[in-house]
C-alpha positions in Angstrom: 0.0 0.0 0.0 1.6 3.2 -1.1 2.2 5.9 1.5 1.5 3.6 4.4 4.8 1.6 4.7 7.2 1.8 7.6 10.6 0.3 8.0 11.6 0.1 11.7 15.4 -0.1 12.3 16.3 -1.4 15.7 12.9 -3.0 15.8 13.7 -5.4 18.7 13.3 -2.5 21.2 10.3 -2.4 23.5 9.2 0.9 22.1 9.2 -0.5 18.6 7.2 -3.6 19.6 4.6 -1.4 21.3 4.4 0.8 18.2 3.8 -2.3 16.0 1.0 -3.5 18.4 -0.9 -0.3 17.8 -0.2 0.0 14.1 -2.8 -2.3 12.7 -3.4 -0.1 9.7 0.2 0.3 8.8 2.4 -2.0 6.7 5.4 -2.7 9.0 8.8 -4.0 8.0 11.5 -4.6 10.5 15.3 -4.7 10.7 17.3 -5.6 13.8 20.3 -7.4 15.2 18.0 -9.7 17.0 15.8 -12.3 15.2 12.1 -11.6 15.2 9.3 -13.9 14.2 7.9 -11.9 11.3 7.7 -12.5 7.6 8.7 -8.9 6.9 11.8 -9.0 9.0 15.5 -8.7 8.1 18.0 -9.9 10.7 21.5 -8.4 10.5 24.5 -9.0 12.7 26.2 -5.7 11.7 24.5 -2.6 10.2 27.7 -1.5 8.5 28.9 -4.8 7.1 25.5 -5.9 5.9 24.3 -2.6 4.5 23.8 -4.1 1.0 21.2 -6.4 2.6 19.5 -3.5 4.2 19.4 -1.6 0.9 18.0 -4.5 -1.0 15.3 -5.2 1.7 14.3 -1.5 1.7 14.1 -1.2 -2.0 11.3 -3.7 -2.0 9.2 -1.3 0.1 7.4 1.6 -1.8 7.9 5.1 -0.4 8.7 4.0 3.2 8.9 6.0 6.4 12.2 5.0 8.1 12.1 4.9 11.9 15.2 4.5 13.9 14.8 3.0 17.3 18.5 2.5 18.0 19.5 3.7 21.4 22.2 3.1 24.0 22.7 4.7 27.4 25.4 3.6 29.8 25.3 6.7 32.0 22.6 8.3 34.1 23.2 6.2 37.1 24.6 7.6 40.4 28.4 7.8 40.6 28.9 5.8 37.3 31.6 6.9 34.9 31.3 5.3 31.5 34.1 3.1 30.2 35.8 3.6 26.8 33.7 0.7 25.6 30.5 2.4 26.8 31.5 5.6 25.1 32.3 3.9 21.8 29.0 1.9 21.9 27.0 5.1 22.7 28.4 7.0 19.8 28.1 4.0 17.4 24.4 3.2 18.2 23.1 6.7 18.8 25.0 8.5 16.1 27.0 6.5 13.6 24.4 3.8 12.7 21.4 6.1 12.1 23.6 8.7 10.3 25.3 6.1 8.0 22.0 4.4 7.1 20.1 7.7 6.6 22.8 8.9 4.2 23.0 5.7 2.1 19.2 4.9 2.1 18.4 8.5 1.1 20.7 8.1 -1.9 19.3 4.8 -3.0 15.5 4.9 -2.6 12.6 7.3 -2.3 12.0 7.9 1.4 8.8 9.5 2.5 10.2 10.5 5.9 13.1 9.8 8.3 12.0 9.5 12.0 14.4 9.4 14.9 13.8 8.6 18.6 15.7 11.4 20.2 16.0 12.6 23.7 15.1 15.6 25.9 18.8 15.4 27.0 19.8 16.7 23.6 18.6 20.2 24.6 21.6 20.8 26.9 23.9 17.9 27.7 24.4 17.6 31.5 27.2 16.0 33.4 25.2 12.9 34.4 24.7 11.7 30.8 26.9 13.9 28.8 28.1 11.4 26.2 24.6 10.1 25.6 23.2 13.6 25.3 25.9 14.8 23.0 25.4 11.8 20.7 21.7 12.6 20.4 22.4 16.3 19.9 25.0 15.6 17.2 22.7 13.3 15.3 20.0 16.0 15.2 22.4 18.7 14.0 24.0 16.5 11.4 20.7 15.2 10.0 19.3 18.7 9.8 22.4 19.9 7.9 22.0 17.1 5.4 18.7 18.7 4.2 16.8 15.5 3.9 13.4 15.7 2.2 11.5 15.2 5.4 12.6 14.3 8.9 11.1 14.1 12.4 12.9 14.0 15.8 10.8 13.1 18.9 12.6 14.2 22.0 11.4 11.8 24.7 12.4 11.9 28.3 13.0 8.6 30.1 10.9 5.8 28.6 10.3 3.1 31.2 11.5 -0.2 29.7 13.6 -3.1 30.9 16.5 -1.4 29.3 16.1 1.8 31.4 15.1 0.0 34.7 18.4 0.8 36.4 18.3 4.5 35.6 17.0 7.2 37.9 13.4 8.2 37.5 12.5 11.7 36.5 9.6 14.0 35.8 10.0 13.2 32.1 9.1 9.5 32.6 6.7 7.9 30.2 5.5 4.3 30.2 6.5 2.6 27.0 2.9 2.2 25.8 2.3 6.0 26.2 5.5 6.7 24.3 4.4 4.4 21.5 1.0 6.2 21.3 2.8 9.6 21.2 5.0 8.3 18.3 2.0 7.0 16.5 0.2 10.3 16.7 3.2 12.3 15.5 4.8 10.1 12.9 2.6 11.0 9.9 1.5 14.6 10.8 4.6 16.3 12.2 8.1 17.2 11.1 11.2 18.9 12.6 11.8 18.5 16.4 8.8 17.7 18.6 8.0 16.5 22.1 5.6 13.7 23.2 3.4 15.9 25.3 2.8 19.5 26.5 4.6 19.0 29.8 7.9 18.0 28.1 7.5 20.8 25.6 7.0 23.3 28.4 10.0 22.0 30.3 12.1 22.2 27.2 11.5 26.0 27.1 12.7 26.3 30.6 15.8 24.2 29.9 16.7 26.4 26.9 16.6 29.4 29.2 18.6 28.0 32.1 22.4 28.2 32.3 24.1 24.9 32.1 25.6 25.2 35.6 22.1 25.4 37.1 20.9 22.5 34.9 23.7 20.3 36.2 22.5 20.9 39.8 18.9 20.0 39.2 17.8 16.6 40.6 15.9 15.4 37.6 
């Protein structure tokens, strides 16, 4: 069905699975490093080494919306300093993979829209999750500079999943089902940088105005 096709990259995430559950009227195709039980799924072990498989798979889908669910956060825990391995993985998953695939897929097929799961942390990186926040911020800036035909960043706060269970709770928390519903409402109608709800949007205005030194002291 033209105009109603979605390729989900990093589709083994809880957010992706919840999005699929509420997308009954969408044609969903998935790509991930974990095997999924779906006829429209491509399993890859490495997004870089197997990019030709990803291109071939995507070329079979007419005018798709590409959604990146890739995300990695090793910080945001009390008194934890990320290791070199954590830093490399954060940059690879949050920045390099979506940037690399966006660039090459945009040159090979007609993409309706690129959608990225971004973070409230990208507004002003704080000491407690600086590497993670910088990777999200850098992806936003780089993608915007590429002048893609259409793109959407959704800046979520903390999404409560098994992956984030060890991280500190905050006023930005969303249950994964609510996050999937916010994504579903925004994915076809919005572009640019948006937020999942009015509270997060309001808090973003405050964060933009506050000096970084004060932001680092906030217990959020």
